[in-house]
KEKE-3310 file (N, C-alpha, C; in steps of 0.2 Angstrom, whole numbers, plus 5000, padded with zeros to 4 digits):
npx = (5334:5331:5338:5331:5328:5322:5314:5309:5299:5295:5278:5278:5280:5295:5302:5303:5309:5322:5327:5328:5337:5348:5350:5351:5363:5372:5372:5362:5351:5334:5325:5312:5299:5289:5277:5270:5258:5254:5245:5255:5268:5278:5282:5295:5299:5311:5319:5335:5349:5362:5362:5371:5378:5368:5363:5373:5373:5361:5363:5372:5363:5355:5345:5336:5337:5335:5339:5331:5326:5317:5306:5306:5294:5289:5274:5261:5248:5240:5229:5230:5243:5241:5232:5239:5249:5241:5236:5248:5250:5256:5259:5256:5265:5267:5266:5271:5272:5284:5285:5274:5274:5280:5280:5285:5287:5284:5285:5279:5287:5300:5310:5303:5293:5301:5306:5293:5288:5298:5298:5286:5288:5288:5296:5309:5316:5333:5345:5354:5346:5338:5346:5355:5369:5382:5387:5402:5402:5405)
npy = (4860:4866:4872:4884:4890:4905:4914:4928:4930:4937:4936:4928:4920:4910:4914:4904:4894:4899:4899:4885:4881:4887:4879:4867:4869:4871:4858:4856:4848:4848:4845:4847:4858:4873:4884:4900:4912:4929:4942:4949:4944:4930:4918:4907:4894:4883:4868:4862:4852:4858:4872:4884:4884:4885:4898:4905:4902:4907:4921:4924:4925:4935:4934:4938:4931:4923:4914:4904:4897:4882:4869:4851:4840:4824:4817:4809:4810:4822:4831:4831:4836:4850:4854:4853:4863:4874:4875:4878:4891:4893:4900:4895:4900:4896:4881:4866:4850:4838:4825:4810:4808:4818:4835:4852:4865:4882:4891:4905:4907:4899:4892:4890:4882:4871:4866:4863:4853:4843:4840:4834:4823:4821:4817:4826:4831:4832:4841:4831:4820:4821:4824:4815:4815:4823:4839:4848:4861:4877)
npz = (5019:5003:4988:4977:4961:4955:4942:4933:4919:4903:4897:4884:4868:4866:4878:4888:4881:4879:4892:4893:4883:4888:4900:4894:4887:4898:4903:4914:4924:4926:4941:4946:4942:4941:4934:4935:4930:4925:4917:4910:4914:4919:4932:4934:4942:4948:4953:4952:4947:4948:4954:4956:4944:4935:4938:4933:4920:4916:4919:4909:4898:4901:4910:4924:4940:4955:4970:4982:4998:5000:5007:5005:5007:5012:5009:5017:5022:5016:5020:5034:5036:5032:5041:5053:5050:5050:5063:5069:5065:5052:5036:5020:5006:4993:4984:4976:4966:4968:4965:4965:4979:4986:4991:4986:4997:5001:5015:5025:5036:5035:5043:5055:5050:5045:5058:5064:5056:5056:5070:5071:5065:5051:5035:5029:5014:5009:4999:4994:4994:4983:4972:4960:4957:4966:4963:4960:4965:4972)
capx = (5331:5333:5339:5326:5329:5316:5315:5303:5299:5289:5273:5278:5284:5302:5305:5305:5314:5328:5330:5329:5343:5354:5351:5354:5370:5376:5371:5359:5345:5328:5322:5305:5298:5282:5276:5263:5258:5250:5244:5261:5274:5277:5287:5297:5303:5314:5325:5340:5355:5367:5360:5375:5380:5362:5363:5378:5371:5355:5366:5375:5358:5352:5338:5336:5335:5337:5338:5327:5326:5311:5306:5302:5291:5286:5267:5257:5241:5240:5224:5233:5249:5239:5228:5244:5252:5236:5236:5254:5250:5260:5255:5259:5266:5266:5268:5270:5273:5290:5282:5267:5275:5283:5278:5289:5283:5287:5281:5281:5292:5303:5313:5298:5290:5305:5306:5287:5287:5303:5296:5280:5290:5288:5302:5311:5322:5339:5348:5357:5341:5335:5351:5359:5376:5384:5392:5408:5401:5407)
capy = (4864:4865:4879:4884:4896:4909:4919:4932:4930:4940:4931:4928:4914:4910:4915:4897:4890:4903:4896:4878:4881:4888:4873:4861:4870:4870:4852:4856:4844:4850:4840:4849:4865:4876:4890:4903:4918:4935:4944:4951:4941:4923:4916:4901:4891:4876:4865:4860:4848:4862:4879:4889:4884:4887:4905:4908:4901:4912:4928:4925:4926:4941:4932:4939:4926:4923:4908:4905:4890:4878:4863:4846:4835:4818:4817:4803:4812:4829:4835:4831:4841:4857:4856:4854:4869:4880:4875:4881:4898:4894:4901:4892:4905:4892:4874:4862:4843:4835:4818:4809:4807:4824:4842:4857:4870:4888:4894:4912:4906:4893:4889:4887:4876:4865:4863:4859:4846:4838:4838:4830:4816:4821:4816:4831:4829:4836:4841:4825:4815:4822:4824:4808:4816:4829:4843:4851:4868:4880)
capz = (5015:4996:4984:4972:4957:4952:4936:4930:4912:4899:4895:4876:4865:4866:4884:4891:4876:4880:4898:4892:4879:4893:4904:4890:4886:4904:4906:4920:4925:4930:4945:4946:4940:4942:4931:4936:4926:4926:4910:4907:4916:4922:4937:4933:4948:4947:4957:4947:4950:4948:4955:4955:4937:4932:4939:4929:4913:4916:4919:4902:4893:4903:4913:4931:4944:4962:4974:4989:5001:5001:5010:5002:5013:5010:5011:5018:5022:5015:5024:5041:5035:5032:5047:5057:5048:5052:5070:5071:5062:5047:5030:5014:5001:4987:4984:4969:4967:4966:4962:4969:4986:4989:4990:4988:5000:5004:5021:5027:5040:5033:5049:5059:5046:5046:5065:5066:5052:5059:5076:5070:5062:5043:5032:5025:5010:5008:4992:4993:4993:4976:4966:4959:4958:4968:4958:4963:4965:4978)
cpx = (5334:5333:5334:5328:5322:5318:5309:5304:5293:5284:5273:5282:5291:5305:5308:5310:5321:5332:5332:5335:5349:5355:5354:5362:5375:5375:5368:5352:5340:5325:5315:5305:5290:5282:5270:5264:5253:5249:5251:5268:5272:5283:5288:5301:5305:5319:5329:5346:5361:5365:5365:5377:5374:5361:5367:5376:5365:5358:5369:5369:5353:5345:5340:5334:5338:5336:5335:5327:5318:5312:5303:5300:5288:5279:5264:5250:5241:5235:5227:5239:5246:5235:5233:5248:5247:5236:5242:5255:5255:5256:5259:5259:5265:5268:5267:5273:5280:5289:5276:5268:5278:5281:5284:5285:5287:5283:5283:5286:5295:5306:5308:5294:5294:5305:5299:5286:5292:5301:5290:5281:5289:5295:5303:5317:5327:5341:5351:5352:5338:5340:5355:5366:5377:5388:5397:5408:5403:5401)
cpy = (4864:4872:4878:4890:4899:4914:4922:4932:4934:4934:4931:4922:4915:4911:4908:4893:4893:4900:4889:4877:4882:4882:4868:4863:4870:4863:4852:4852:4847:4844:4841:4856:4867:4883:4893:4910:4923:4937:4946:4947:4934:4922:4909:4899:4884:4874:4861:4856:4853:4870:4884:4890:4887:4895:4908:4908:4907:4919:4929:4927:4932:4939:4933:4933:4926:4916:4909:4897:4888:4872:4858:4841:4830:4818:4810:4804:4820:4834:4836:4836:4848:4859:4857:4861:4875:4880:4878:4888:4899:4895:4898:4898:4902:4885:4871:4855:4842:4829:4817:4808:4813:4830:4847:4863:4876:4891:4901:4912:4899:4889:4886:4881:4870:4862:4860:4853:4841:4836:4833:4823:4816:4820:4822:4830:4834:4836:4834:4819:4816:4823:4817:4809:4823:4833:4846:4858:4871:4884)
cpz = (5008:4993:4978:4968:4955:4947:4934:4923:4909:4897:4887:4874:4865:4873:4887:4887:4877:4886:4897:4888:4884:4898:4900:4889:4892:4907:4913:4920:4929:4934:4945:4944:4941:4938:4932:4932:4928:4918:4907:4908:4919:4927:4936:4939:4946:4952:4952:4951:4951:4949:4954:4947:4933:4932:4934:4922:4912:4915:4912:4897:4895:4907:4921:4935:4951:4965:4980:4992:5002:5005:5005:5007:5010:5013:5012:5019:5022:5019:5031:5041:5036:5038:5053:5056:5051:5059:5073:5068:5057:5040:5024:5008:4994:4988:4977:4971:4964:4962:4966:4976:4990:4987:4991:4991:5002:5009:5022:5032:5039:5039:5053:5056:5046:5053:5066:5062:5055:5065:5076:5066:5054:5041:5027:5021:5010:5001:4990:4991:4986:4970:4966:4960:4961:4964:4963:4964:4972:4981)
residu = (MET:ILE:ARG:GLN:LEU:SER:MET:PHE:LEU:LYS:ASN:GLN:PRO:GLY:GLU:LEU:ALA:LYS:ILE:MET:THR:ALA:PHE:LYS:ASN:GLY:ASN:ILE:LYS:ILE:ILE:THR:MET:CYS:ILE:THR:ASP:THR:ASN:GLU:ASN:GLY:ILE:PHE:ARG:ALA:ILE:VAL:ASP:LYS:PRO:ILE:LYS:ALA:GLN:LEU:GLU:LEU:LYS:LYS:ILE:GLY:VAL:ASN:ASN:TYR:THR:SER:ARG:VAL:LEU:ILE:VAL:GLU:ILE:SER:GLU:ILE:LYS:LYS:LEU:PHE:ILE:GLU:MET:ASN:SER:ASN:LYS:LEU:ASN:VAL:GLU:TYR:MET:TYR:SER:LEU:ASP:SER:ASN:ASN:LEU:VAL:ILE:LYS:PHE:ASP:ASP:LEU:GLU:LYS:GLY:TYR:ASP:ILE:LEU:PHE:ASN:LEU:GLY:TYR:LYS:LEU:LEU:ALA:GLU:THR:ASP:ILE:PHE:MET:GLU:GLU:SER:ASN:GLU:ASN)
# end
């Protein structure tokens, strides 16, 4: 399972730039990200190479954030993947692409999703699979 940062942002100019500046100052690499919005707020989700440092940088600039766990699954046949998830009564809360071969997925029951995907033979990525360098974070 992978750590993902989520931040709630005001839907106005400059909010995203503030986060990018904090990440730049902290030398934090964004592996993948997703932004969704409503009329007033946006949710910025990101997988970064240094999640603990990123949280500290965000706290410095007053951006509320939290971490959650997500799965990254290598997809060979996306239709089959979701048919299997449905037959196992798993709900997808959200998903987005890491790259053309891998999806970031948040299930309503992440442990169950992990077990099912693993037992069906899907390749599930770990943080060490997506980060080029391990940081010395605690």
